[in-house]
C-alpha positions in Angstrom: 70.1 -93.9 78.7 73.3 -91.5 79.0 70.9 -88.8 81.0 69.4 -91.2 83.2 73.0 -92.7 84.4 74.0 -89.2 84.8 71.5 -88.2 87.3 71.8 -91.4 89.1 75.6 -90.5 89.5 74.6 -86.9 90.7 72.3 -88.2 93.2 74.6 -90.7 94.8 77.8 -88.1 95.0 74.8 -85.8 96.8 73.8 -89.1 99.3 77.5 -89.3 99.9 78.1 -85.8 100.6 75.2 -85.4 102.8 76.0 -88.4 104.7 79.6 -87.3 105.2 78.5 -84.3 106.7 75.8 -85.8 109.4 78.8 -88.0 110.2 80.9 -85.0 110.7 78.1 -82.9 112.8 77.5 -86.3 115.0 81.3 -86.3 115.7 81.2 -82.8 116.8 78.3 -83.1 118.9 79.5 -86.0 120.4 83.0 -84.2 121.5 82.1 -80.5 121.9 85.2 -78.1 121.3 86.1 -76.6 125.0 86.4 -72.7 125.2 89.5 -71.1 125.7 90.3 -70.6 129.5 91.8 -67.1 130.7 93.1 -69.1 134.1 96.0 -71.4 133.7 94.4 -75.0 134.4 97.6 -76.3 135.8 97.1 -73.7 138.4 95.4 -75.2 141.8 94.1 -71.4 142.7 92.5 -70.9 139.5 89.0 -71.1 141.3 90.2 -68.5 143.5 91.5 -66.4 140.6 88.0 -66.7 138.8 86.3 -65.5 141.7 88.5 -62.5 142.4 87.8 -62.0 138.4 84.2 -62.2 139.3 84.7 -59.6 141.9 86.6 -57.1 140.0 83.8 -57.3 137.5 81.2 -56.0 139.8 83.1 -52.7 140.0 84.2 -52.7 143.9 87.5 -51.5 143.1 86.0 -48.7 141.6 84.0 -47.5 144.9 83.8 -44.0 145.9 86.2 -42.7 148.5 84.7 -40.9 151.2 85.3 -37.3 151.3 87.9 -36.2 154.4 85.9 -34.9 157.4 85.8 -31.1 157.9 87.4 -29.8 161.3 85.8 -30.9 164.6 87.7 -28.8 167.0 89.3 -25.5 167.0 92.7 -27.3 167.7 91.9 -29.4 164.5 91.1 -25.9 162.7 94.1 -24.3 163.6 96.6 -27.2 162.4 95.5 -26.5 158.9 97.8 -25.1 156.4 97.1 -21.9 155.1 96.1 -21.4 151.4 95.8 -18.4 149.5 94.6 -15.1 152.0 94.9 -12.1 149.8 91.3 -10.8 148.9 90.1 -11.6 145.3 87.6 -10.0 143.5 85.6 -11.9 140.8 84.7 -8.7 138.7 88.2 -7.9 138.3 90.0 -9.2 135.1 93.6 -10.0 136.7 91.6 -11.6 139.8 89.8 -13.9 137.6 93.0 -14.9 136.1 94.5 -15.7 139.5 90.9 -18.0 140.3 91.4 -19.6 137.3 94.7 -20.5 138.1 94.1 -21.5 142.0 90.9 -23.8 140.9 92.3 -25.2 137.9 93.0 -28.7 139.7 89.5 -28.6 141.3 87.6 -32.3 140.4 85.3 -32.3 137.3 81.2 -31.8 138.8 79.8 -30.6 135.5 77.2 -33.6 135.6 75.3 -35.3 138.6 77.8 -35.7 141.3 76.8 -37.2 144.5 77.0 -35.4 147.7 80.6 -37.1 148.5 81.8 -35.8 145.5 80.6 -32.2 146.3 82.1 -32.6 149.8 85.4 -33.6 148.1 85.0 -30.4 145.5 84.3 -28.4 148.8 87.3 -29.7 150.8 89.4 -29.1 148.0 88.2 -25.4 147.4 88.2 -24.9 151.2 92.0 -25.8 151.2 92.9 -23.4 148.5 91.6 -20.4 150.7 92.3 -21.6 154.0 92.9 -18.9 156.6 95.4 -19.5 159.4 93.4 -19.7 162.3 94.7 -20.0 165.7 93.3 -22.4 168.1 93.1 -22.2 172.0 96.7 -23.2 172.8 97.6 -19.7 171.3 95.4 -17.9 173.7 95.8 -19.6 176.5 100.0 -19.3 176.2 99.1 -15.5 175.7 97.1 -15.1 178.5 100.0 -16.8 180.5 102.6 -14.3 179.1 100.3 -11.5 179.7 100.1 -12.8 183.4 103.5 -12.6 184.3 104.8 -11.5 187.7 100.9 -11.8 188.9 101.3 -12.4 192.8 98.6 -15.3 192.3 100.8 -17.4 190.0 102.5 -20.5 191.4 105.0 -21.4 188.7 108.5 -19.9 189.8 109.3 -19.5 186.2 106.7 -16.7 185.7 107.3 -14.4 188.6 109.0 -11.2 189.0 112.6 -11.7 189.8 115.3 -9.3 190.8 116.5 -8.9 187.0 115.0 -8.8 183.8 116.8 -10.0 180.8 115.4 -9.9 177.3 117.4 -11.9 174.4 116.3 -11.2 170.9 117.3 -13.8 168.2 117.2 -12.5 164.7 117.1 -14.4 161.6 119.8 -13.0 159.0 119.2 -15.5 156.2 118.7 -14.6 152.7 114.8 -14.9 152.7 114.7 -12.0 155.0 115.3 -9.7 151.9 112.1 -10.2 150.6 110.3 -6.8 149.9 107.1 -5.7 152.1 105.5 -2.7 151.4 108.7 -0.7 150.3 110.9 -2.0 152.7 112.5 -5.7 153.2 111.7 -7.8 156.1 114.9 -7.4 157.4 114.4 -3.4 157.6 111.1 -3.7 159.1 112.6 -6.1 161.7 115.2 -3.7 162.7 113.0 -1.1 163.1 110.5 -2.7 165.4 113.2 -4.5 167.5 115.1 -0.7 168.1 112.0 0.6 169.0 110.8 -2.4 171.7 114.3 -2.3 173.2 114.3 1.2 173.4 111.0 1.3 175.4 112.2 -1.4 177.8 112.7 0.2 181.4 116.6 1.2 181.9 117.0 -1.5 184.7 116.4 -4.0 182.5 119.4 -5.8 180.2 119.1 -6.5 176.4 120.9 -9.0 174.5 120.8 -9.3 170.5 121.9 -12.8 168.5 121.9 -13.1 165.0 121.9 -16.5 162.9 122.4 -17.4 159.2 124.1 -13.9 158.2 126.9 -15.4 156.6 127.5 -16.8 153.4 124.8 -17.0 150.5 122.1 -19.3 149.9 124.1 -21.3 147.6 124.7 -25.0 148.7 128.6 -24.1 148.7 128.1 -21.8 151.2 125.5 -24.0 153.3 128.2 -25.0 155.8 129.6 -21.7 156.4 126.2 -20.4 156.6 125.0 -22.9 158.8 127.5 -22.3 161.5 126.9 -18.7 161.6 125.8 -17.0 164.8 127.0 -14.3 166.4 126.1 -12.3 169.7 126.2 -8.8 168.6 125.0 -7.0 171.6 125.7 -9.0 175.0 123.2 -9.0 177.7 123.5 -5.6 179.0 121.8 -2.6 179.7 120.5 -0.7 176.8 122.7 1.9 174.9 120.9 3.1 171.8 123.6 4.0 169.7 125.9 0.9 170.2 122.7 -1.4 169.8 121.8 0.6 166.6 125.4 -0.2 165.6 125.6 -3.7 166.1 122.0 -4.1 164.4 123.2 -2.4 161.6 125.6 -4.5 160.6 123.1 -7.3 160.0 122.4 -8.1 156.3 120.4 -10.9 154.8 122.3 -13.3 153.5 122.5 -17.1 153.8 120.7 -20.5 155.3 118.6 -20.5 158.6 120.5 -22.4 161.4 117.5 -22.0 163.9 119.1 -24.9 166.4 122.6 -23.0 166.4 121.1 -19.8 167.4 118.9 -21.3 170.3 121.8 -23.4 171.7 124.1 -20.2 171.4 121.5 -18.4 173.3 121.9 -21.2 175.9 125.4 -19.9 176.3 124.5 -16.5 176.5 122.0 -16.8 179.4 124.2 -19.4 181.5 125.0 -16.6 184.0 121.3 -15.5 184.5 119.6 -18.5 186.2 116.2 -18.7 186.7 116.1 -18.3 190.7 117.3 -14.4 190.3 116.4 -13.6 187.0 113.4 -13.1 184.6 114.8 -14.5 181.4 112.8 -13.9 178.1 113.7 -15.0 174.4 112.2 -13.9 171.4 113.0 -15.7 168.3 112.3 -13.7 164.8 112.5 -16.1 161.9 110.6 -16.2 158.5 111.0 -19.7 158.0 111.8 -23.3 158.6 115.3 -24.1 159.6 117.3 -25.1 156.6 120.3 -26.6 158.2 119.4 -30.4 158.9 119.1 -29.8 162.5 116.3 -29.8 165.3 115.5 -26.3 166.8 112.6 -27.9 168.6 114.6 -30.1 170.9 117.2 -27.1 171.2 114.3 -25.2 172.5 113.1 -27.4 174.8 116.5 -28.2 176.5 117.0 -24.4 176.7 113.4 -24.1 178.3 114.2 -26.8 181.1 117.6 -25.5 181.8 118.5 -23.6 184.9 117.8 -20.5 183.0 114.0 -21.5 183.0 113.2 -19.0 180.2 109.9 -17.8 178.8 110.5 -18.7 175.1 108.0 -16.4 172.4 108.2 -17.4 168.7 107.2 -14.6 166.1 107.0 -15.8 162.4 107.6 -13.2 160.0 105.5 -14.3 156.7 106.0 -17.7 157.0 105.2 -20.5 154.7 103.2 -23.9 156.0 106.4 -25.7 156.9 107.7 -23.0 158.8 104.8 -22.1 160.6 104.6 -25.9 161.5 107.8 -26.2 163.1 107.8 -22.7 164.8 104.3 -23.6 166.2 106.0 -26.8 167.5 108.8 -25.3 169.1 106.2 -22.5 170.8 104.2 -25.8 171.8 107.1 -27.6 173.6 108.1 -24.5 175.7 104.7 -23.5 176.1 105.2 -20.1 174.9 103.5 -18.0 172.2 103.5 -17.9 168.4 102.5 -15.2 166.5 102.4 -14.8 162.6 103.0 -11.3 161.3 103.3 -9.8 158.0 104.6 -6.4 158.4 106.4 -4.0 160.5 103.2 -2.9 162.4 102.2 -6.3 163.2 105.6 -7.2 164.5 105.7 -4.2 166.4 102.7 -4.8 168.2 103.6 -8.0 169.1 106.7 -6.7 170.6 105.2 -4.2 172.6 103.3 -6.7 174.8 106.8 -7.3 176.5 107.2 -3.8 176.8 103.9 -3.9 178.7 105.2 -7.0 180.8 108.4 -4.8 181.6 106.7 -1.9 182.7 104.9 -3.9 185.3 107.9 -5.4 186.4 109.5 -2.0 187.1 106.9 -1.0 189.0 107.1 -4.4 190.9 110.6 -3.3 191.7 109.6 -0.2 193.2 107.2 -1.7 195.3 107.1 -5.7 195.8 104.1 -5.6 197.7 102.0 -4.3 195.4 99.4 -6.3 193.2 99.1 -6.1 189.5 95.4 -4.8 189.6 95.2 -4.3 186.0 95.7 -7.9 185.0 91.8 -8.9 184.6 91.5 -5.5 182.3 94.7 -6.8 180.1 93.2 -9.9 179.5 89.7 -8.6 178.6 91.7 -6.9 175.9 93.3 -9.9 174.7 90.2 -11.7 174.6 88.7 -9.1 172.6 91.3 -8.5 170.2 91.7 -12.7 169.8 88.0 -12.8 169.0 88.2 -10.0 166.5 91.3 -11.4 164.7 89.3 -15.1 164.5 85.9 -13.5 163.3 87.8 -11.5 160.5 89.4 -14.7 159.1 86.4 -16.6 159.3 84.7 -13.6 157.2 87.6 -13.4 154.8 87.4 -17.2 154.2 83.6 -17.5 154.1 83.5 -15.0 151.4 86.4 -16.1 149.3 85.1 -19.1 148.9 81.6 -17.9 148.4 82.9 -15.5 145.7 85.0 -18.2 143.9 81.8 -20.4 143.8 79.7 -17.8 142.4 82.7 -17.5 139.9 82.8 -20.7 139.0 78.7 -21.2 138.5 78.1 -18.2 136.7 81.2 -17.4 134.7 83.0 -20.7 134.1 79.8 -23.0 134.1 81.4 -25.9 135.6 78.4 -27.2 137.9 74.6 -27.3 137.9 72.5 -25.0 139.7 71.6 -27.7 142.6 75.7 -28.4 143.0 75.7 -24.6 143.5 73.2 -24.3 145.9 74.4 -27.9 147.9 78.0 -26.3 148.2 77.2 -22.5 149.1 74.9 -24.2 152.0 77.8 -26.2 153.2 80.2 -23.1 153.0 77.4 -21.2 155.3 77.3 -23.9 157.7 80.9 -24.7 158.0 81.6 -21.2 158.9 78.7 -20.9 161.5 80.0 -23.8 163.1 83.5 -22.2 163.2 81.8 -18.6 164.7 79.8 -20.7 167.2 82.9 -22.6 168.4 85.1 -19.4 168.7 81.9 -17.7 170.7 82.0 -20.8 173.1 85.8 -20.3 173.6 85.4 -16.5 174.2 82.8 -17.2 176.7 84.9 -19.7 178.2 87.7 -17.3 178.7 85.5 -14.0 179.6 84.2 -16.7 182.7 87.7 -17.9 183.5 89.3 -14.3 183.7 87.1 -13.8 186.9 88.7 -16.8 188.6 92.0 -16.7 190.4 94.9 -17.2 187.7 95.7 -20.8 188.6 92.3 -21.9 188.8 91.5 -20.2 185.4 94.3 -21.5 183.6 93.5 -25.2 184.9 90.0 -24.9 183.7 91.1 -23.6 180.6 93.5 -26.6 179.8 91.5 -29.4 180.7 88.4 -28.1 178.6 90.2 -27.1 175.6 93.9 -28.9 175.6 93.4 -32.0 177.4 92.3 -33.9 174.1 94.8 -32.1 172.1 97.0 -34.5 169.9 100.7 -34.4 170.1 
């Protein structure tokens, strides 16, 4: 009897528990618990926020950035900053280390990159080995300068006058003490300048102003150095010993006050008006002005003055920032800019003025005589320009090709398909550069047979009309 009662009691307890459980489950079903929201329910813009979260989930924020287009004109090409321009051999151990150093920051394309990713990779590799190409502006400015004194020229600034004055502005800053080929840049510049002024006609006047030659590169000396510029040889006929003694005083020292030098040059030439004088100013510098000044504006003021000078700029182993500023100076004064790397190339650049001066001396003897050799000179200038730019093209194309070969075969950073894509792009891009320069040389040769004014107008309309400021 007791066993029967115990079973009844157990069955009753089980029934009660099941009933309670069913009641709880029914209560849950009737009142379901709400999920935790990631958006504040009190926020009136919660629906917008949720939509924004949904857009993020689609991955649109990770959309691939398009590769920057390659240059479309020679002017755009010339505006690109130079990279590493020395030759590197992929078989030389030290050169391989240099290649590793130069390319270590390139993107990872070891997998299956898109065309856009490969284009970006090529752009960055190109920037590493970018050559300092010259655009149409430089060759047109040089042709104008070579034509100085041509009887066809209408611009009074470019006509020969009774007197010829040449003023050299020499950078005396500390960086001119850099060693190049067993001598400093300053020593190389001195030799070239002495030979240059020594070859000028005896009737010509010459002057020498130096700047940044006092103090040191220390910030404590900046104020003194930035106020240093001296006319070491006043504008007068050349006297060898006196000029050399003046130049020998110059030692590379401080900062680079380019604006000051140009402003003082304005004073040096104040008595030599452009109506009776052909004034030529050469500024030789190895870098950007470091004295918180504005040499571009100063150059423009000198150019626009009654002196009406022809201003040419020579950069001596200049970095990208320096080149940009010096090119801008040359642009606003419609003068030539040339980057030189050693005494020989500096000498070659200065020698062009010697040729102009010889023409001036002949003009002085017989002012009615025409300058018959002008077209021949232009042909030579066009040839040299084309040869120089083609040399840069070949060097850049080969260096990138060698780097790709090294990265593919030795470093194993890309697949065969990626390597082929990049080498094809390299060849196509440099073929475009070649075609552009061939077209420019063709235009130069055609216009060389025209009258000077007509030729320059045609070249400027074709190549400089759309050049951005």
